[in-house]
N, C-alpha and C positions, 0 to 999 in steps of 0.2 A: 580624806581618803583619795578623792580624785586628783587633787594637786600632787599627792605622792606618787600616784600612777602616771601622771603626765611626766614628772620629773624622772621617773625610772625608765620609761620608754624612750624619751628624748635624749637622756644622758648615757643609756646603757653602752652604746656603739654608734660609730658613724657609718656601720654597714647597713645596706638596705635590709628590709624584712624580707623573711622567707629565702635566705641565701644558703642555708644548710649549715649555718654556724650557730652555736648555742648562744654567742654573744649577740645582743640586739633584740629585737622584738620576739616575744613568744605567744603563743596561743595554744592551749590544750584542752582536750575533752576526753574523759574516761568514763568507763561503765563496767559495772560487775555486781556481784553479789555483796550484801552487808549482813553481818551478824550483830544484832542489837540488844542491849539490856537497858532497862530503864526503871524509874520509879516515878509515881505521880503523887504528889501531895503527901509525901512521907510514907506512902503505902509500901507493900512488898514489892521486891525487885522481880521484874517480868522479862522474858526474852522473846524476841520475834525475828525471823529472817526478814530481809528486805532487799532492796535494789539501791546501790550506790552510784551517785553521779558526782563527778569532779569537773569543775570549770577552772581554768587559769588564764590569766591575761597580765603580762609584765614583760620584763626584760632580762637579759643575761648580761652580767658584767664582764664575763669573759667565758671560756669553754667549760668552766667547771662550777660557776655560781650563777644562780638565778633568783631574782626577787620579783614577787607577783601578787596580785590580788588573786584570792582562791575562795571557791564556794564549794565545800564539800557537804553533800546532802545525803542523808540515809532515808529512803522512803519505806514505810513499813505500815502494816495493817494493825491497828489497836482496837480493841474490844471497848466499845462506848459505855458499856455497863447498863445499856438499855436493850440488850439482845442484838445489837448490831456491830458492825465495825466501820472504821473509818480510816482513811489514808492520813498518816501523820508524816510530817517532815521534820527530822531533826538534823539541824543544820549548823555548821560553823563557817562564817563568812568573814574574811579579813586578809591579813598580810601573811604570805608564805615565803619560805626561803628553801632552795634546793641546793645541795653540794654533791656533785658528781667526782667520783674517785679518779676517774681518768678523763682526759680531755677529748676523747673520741669513743665511739662506740666499738664494741659493747662495753658497757661500764655500770657498776652499781651507784647508787646515789641514796642519799638520806634528805629527809625533808621535815620541816617544822613549821607551825603556824599559829597565831594568835588572832582572836577577834570576837566578834559578835556571835552569840549563840541563840538559836530559837528552837521551840517545840511548838509546831503549829499544825493545824488541819487545813491546808490550803484550799480544799474543794468543799468544806463544811464550815460556814460561817457561824454556827451555833456553838462552836467549841472555842474556848478561850485560848488565845496564844500567850505564850511565855517567851521572854527574852532574858539575856544574861551574857556571861562570859564563857567562852570555849577555847579549846586548844586541839592541835593536830600534831601528830608525830608519826613518821613512817620511813619506809625504806622501799627501794625498788630497783629494777634493772631495765636498762635500755638496751633492748634486743639488737636492734639495728637503728640506724638514723631515724628518729621520730617515734618509733614504736616502744612502748613502756609497759611493763607489768609492776604493780605497786601493791604494797600492803600498808594500810594506814590504821591508826587508832584515833577516833575522834571522841572528844569528851566535852560535855556541855552541862552547866547547871543554869537552870532558868527560873524566873519567877514573875508573877503578875499580881499586882495589888489593884483591885477593882471593886469598888462599892462596899469597902469594909471587909472583903474577902482576900485572902491571900492564897494563891495556887502556885504549885511549884512542880518542877520535874528536874530529874537528873538522868542524863543519857550518856551511854558509851556505845560506840559502834566500831566494829572491826570491818574495814573495807578491803576487798580484793578485786582490783580493777586492771583492765586492760585499756590502753588508750594511745592516742596520737597526740604529740606536741610538736606543732609546726613552729619552726624557727629558720 
């Protein structure tokens, strides 16, 4: 994955970084609410609101196409079953692609990504983490240069086999974010 990222960034363009052009190096951060639905160990489907964070690092091939490393994370509170709650991170981390309909702002865009999915409690070591395969599909609108509104669907199916036990989760998240993509 690191080699792919280096190739993307070094071959995307000969223009310097942060020159106001989508071609070349890009760095993005987004934040907003998420609406999540999940199952654990084949149980009933539950829903929880949460916080969505998105991080992107990669390059633009031209003014309409970007390829990047992406980390889409939905942070949500989940009942532990022992009378408490814990913060869970439902994430998809992998390679993403965005296509802008116009080569300048304002412009609608579509994106998709595939990668590693996880369901884990980053602040509670007593809860077993799951890993698996996940995907992202979405659309957005670049309001002006760098400022974006985005709607994404994240999907992940995870499993952990430990000590003869198999635990699993399936998670869906809808992210509505606002963010900044530096280019």
